[in-house]
N, C-alpha and C positions, 0 to 999 in steps of 0.2 A: 380944170377938172375939181369937183367937189365930191369928198369922200366923206358918207356919214357913217359912224361908228356905233354898234349897240352898246348899251351899258353892260359893264362898268369900264368898258375900253375907251381910252382918251387918246387925243393927239400927243405925240412925243415932241422931241426937239424940233425946231424949225431950221428952214435953211435948204441946202443942196439936198435932193433925193436921188442924184445920178442922172447921167446921160441928158443933161441940160435942164432938169426939172427942178423948180424951186418951190418950196411949200411952206405954208404957214398953218398953224393949228391953234384952236380954242376949243377946249373941252372935247365934245365928241364930233366936232367937224374939222376937216383937213382941206385946205384949198391949195392946189398946185397949178402953176403956169408953165407953159413951155412954148417956144416959136413954133409957128405953123409947120406942119411935116409935109413933104412933098408927097403927091398921090402914090400909094402903095408901100411908104415907108412905115416904120414901127419904131417905137420906143419904150424902153422899160422904165417904170416909175416903182422906186422903194422908199415910200414915206416911213418914217419913225411913229411906233405906235406903242402906247404903254398899255398891254393887254391885262394888267392887274391879275386877278386870280382866276380868270375864266380859262376854259378849255374846250375842245370840240369844235362844233360847226357853229361860227358866228357870223349871222347875217349882216353884211356890209351893202350900203347902196352907194353907187357911183354915178355921177352926172357928168358928161364930157360935154362942153361947150365950145363951138367954132363960130365963126362969123355967119349968121343966118341959120343956124341949126344947133340943136341939143339932143342928146340922146341920154337915157337913164337906164340903168341896169342894176338889178339885186342879185347878189350871189353869195355863197357861204365862203368865209375864209376859215382855214384849218388852223386851229391853236393847240400846240402839244400842252399836255399838263406838265407842271412844274417837275424838273429832274428828268424830263423825258424829251425826246425829239420826234418830229414827224419823218417816217422813213418811207411812207407811200400815201398819196392822196389821189382819188379819181372819183368820176361820176359814171354810173353805168348800172346796168342790170346784175347788180353784185350780191353775192351771198358769202357768209364767213363761214369757215371750216376749222376747228381746231382739234388737236391731238397731242398726247403727252403722257409721261408717266414718271415714276420715281426711281433712283437709282440706288437706294438703301432699303434695308428691310431691319424692322426691329427684333431685338432677341428678347429683353425684359427691362422692367423700370430699373434705372440706375440704383434705386434703394434696394433692389432685390438682389443684383448681380447677373453676370451674363451666364446664361445656360450653355451647356456643352454644344447643343445643336439648336441653331435658330429656329424659332417656330414661324410657320405662316402667320401673316398678320391677324387673319380671321380667328386664329385659335389662341391668341396670347393676350388675355385680358390686361395684364399689369401695365402694357405698354401701348397705350391707346393715342397719345398724343406725342409730337416729337420733342417737346419740352422735357419730357420724362424717360426718353428712350436712350437705351445702349444700342448702337446701330453698327451694321456691317454692310460691306457692298453687296449689292444684290445682282444677281446672274439670271435675269428674267427673260432670256431669249431661247427657253427649252431646254438649255443645258444642265448638267449637274452642278450643284452647289460646290463651290471651291473657296477657301479663305484666301483670295488674292486681293491686290488692291484696286484691280480694275472694276468695272461695272458696265452692265449693259442691260437694257429693257425694250420692250416693243409697245407700239400704239398702233391702232388701225385709223387711218385716215380715209374717211368715207365722203367721196367726192360725188355730187350729183350728176345723173346722166346728162351727158352733152356739155358738162361744164368745162370752161377753159381756165386754166390757173393764170391769173393776173399778177400775183405777188404771193410769196411765201417768206416767213420770217421763222428762222430756228433760233431758240434761246434755250441756254442752259445756266443753271446757277447751283450755288451751294454755300455752305457756311459750317465751320467746325474748328477745333483746335489742332486737329491731326490732318496731313495729307494736303492735297490742294486740287482743284478741277481744273484742268489744263485748257487752253485756249484752242489747242488742236484735238479733234475729236473725230468720230467715224459715224457715217449714217448709211445704213443698208438699206436699199430699195426693196420693194416687194418681189423682185425677179432675183435678189441675192448679190446684186452689184454693190460694191463697197467703195464709198466716197469720203475722202478725207476733207475735212473742213476746218478753217481756222476762223475764230471769231474776234470781233472787237471788244474790248473788256469795259465793265462797268463796276466801280469799287462798292462792295455792301460792307457793312460793319462785320468785321471777322470773317468775311467771306468775298466771293466774286461772282458776277455774273457776265456771260459772253453771249453775243448773237451774230449772226450771219444772215445775208440774204442767199436764199436757197430756191429762188423762183424757177430757174432753168432746171434744176435737179428735180424737183417735185413735179414739174410739168411733164418732164420726160418719163419720170417714174410712174406717176398716175396714183389712184387711190390702192389702198391695200394696206398691209402690215410693213411699218417701217421700224427699223431697230436702230437704236442710239447706243454708241460704245465709247467709254472713255477708259483711259489707262490708269487713272487715279481720281480720287475724289475726297471730299472732306468727311472725317469721322472725328471722334473724340467727343468734346463737349462744347457748349456755346451758351451764351446767355440767349434764352428764349428757345433753345433747342438747335440741334443739327437738322440741316436739310440738304438733300441733292436731288436735282430733278432736270427734266428738259421738256420742251413743247415746240409745237408748229402751230402758227396762226397764219391761216392761209385765206386769200381773197379769190373767189372764183367769179367768172362771168357767165351767165346764163343765156341760152339764145332767146328766152321769153322771160317775163316777170317784171315786177315793179323796179323803176329806176331808184337808186339810192345813192347818196353821198357816202363815200367810204374813205376811212384813213387808218393807218397803222402806226402806232407809237412804239418806240424802244426806249429802253432805260429803265429805271427803277425807282418809283417814288414809294418811300414807307409811309404807309397810312397809319397815323395817329389818331386822327379825328375824321377828316373827310377828304375824298378825291372827288370832284365834280366836273363833268363834262356835258355840253349841250349836244343833243342827237338831232331834234327838230330845227330847223331853218326856216320856219315860217308854215310848214305843211304837216299835217297829223297823217300818221301811219305807222307801219310796223318797223321797228328798230330792233337791231342785233348788236350783241355785245360779245366779242371773244376776248377772254382774260387768261392770263397766267399769274397765279397768286403764289408766293412764297411765304412760309412760316405761318399759315393759318392753321387753327386747331379745331378740331372737330368736338362738337359739344359732349361733355361730360356731365351728367346729371344736370345741374344748375349751375354749372361752370362752364366758362368759355363759350364756343359757338355764337359769339355775339358779332362775328364779322357779317356785315349786311350789305347788299347791293339793292338799291331802289332803282328800278328801270322804268321810267314813266310813272304811273300809279300802280305798278306792280312791286312787291318786295320780296326779295329772296333772302331769307334768313339762313344763318349758318353757311355763308357763301365761300368762305375759306375753309371747307371741312374736308380737305385733303383727299380729293377724289378725281377721277377722270373716267368718263364712260367709254372713252377709246381705249383704255388699258385692257388687254385681253383677260387679265386676272378678275376685272369687275364682272365679266359674264359669269364666272365660276363662282365668285364670292361677292354679293352685293356690299359686304362691309368691307371690302378691299380698301386698305388705307395707305395712301401715298406719302405720309408722314412729313407734312408741310409743303407738299406740291399740290397744286389745284389748277386744272385746265378745263375750260368749258366754253361753249357757245350759247347764249341764251337770246331769246327774242321776247318782245312784249310790244303792245300798241302804246305810241307816245303821242302827245299833243304837239302843236305846232312848235311850242317853246318847250318841249319834253326834255328831260336831262337824265343821266346816269348818276347815281352817287355811291361811292364806296365809302364805309364807314365801319368802325371797330369800337369795342368797348375796353375790355381788360388787356388785351394783348395785341400789339402793333403786327401789320403783316405788309409785305411788299408786293404792289402791282409791277411785275416784271416785263409784261408784255401786254398790249391792250390794243384791240381792232373795234372799230366802231363802224356802223352803217345806219345812217338815218334817212327818212323820206326826203325825196327832192321837192323844193318848192315850185 
């Protein structure tokens, strides 16, 4: 078997690749050998590869030769961004859907002091970015405000007609000097059923992120308004600002539509300069990106707002602008500010080697969850 890797991926260590395979590598080519297998048998090969700084769908070519016959195949291999891991990958008539909201609300700029009654985000000019805010827990489930440690908020998950939920990831994160976002939380489905969820942890600077596979829960609950609730959260202060929020990144399969390669990544990569992932694996078409960003800042005059997503040839400026179209508050107030939480799904045409690039200028942000869907070659 001969494996040809795309640049800048290179062959890793040589030797055993498991299950009787033995491999040698030179630059972008790996050659592996195995004794002939009986008819109907199979064998798994795990070659060592240095992926470098690449991520996303990487086109790999494989040629398998046996006496008198050879077969070649080209297919994408999914590579997770640094500090993240692949939790789902598939090919099908896939579409991405996202939803999420904040768990905090601002009161006033820390330089002004906390007002006795928290002001709605849209009416408090002094506190427009989480770096400057004094915050309190948000009870955004329609109930009256109460100064307790818990928080809850809603988001509408809009699933296309006829969609089958193939995968769903719930992610929640926060940062601050007081309190702590718990691993055990609750998700209330559109029918009012309450479900306890415990997530796996990822450490952030002065904070924590958790995530969980909620595929069966979302598949059974369907589209509509979901409520996230936690008994505690981060407040106080933090370098770069306090944030608390949650998101759903969902992959659905449709009865018709274009075939796409799709992958979901979990973890948290802090973007100080760039995060790049390949979307096209040789064929041009429409790509989708579902992202959950933490600690982005909305543009204030000529400051901040320099978080950027380049998707193919399209550029989305101020991408980490603390917004979510799925938040019900956004329908009533277009300026609804999630204070360091940004959840969105975006689409754009890409070339056969098209990429996505997250970048920032003055202020770092985290990519806490990432789903990508690219055209099939």
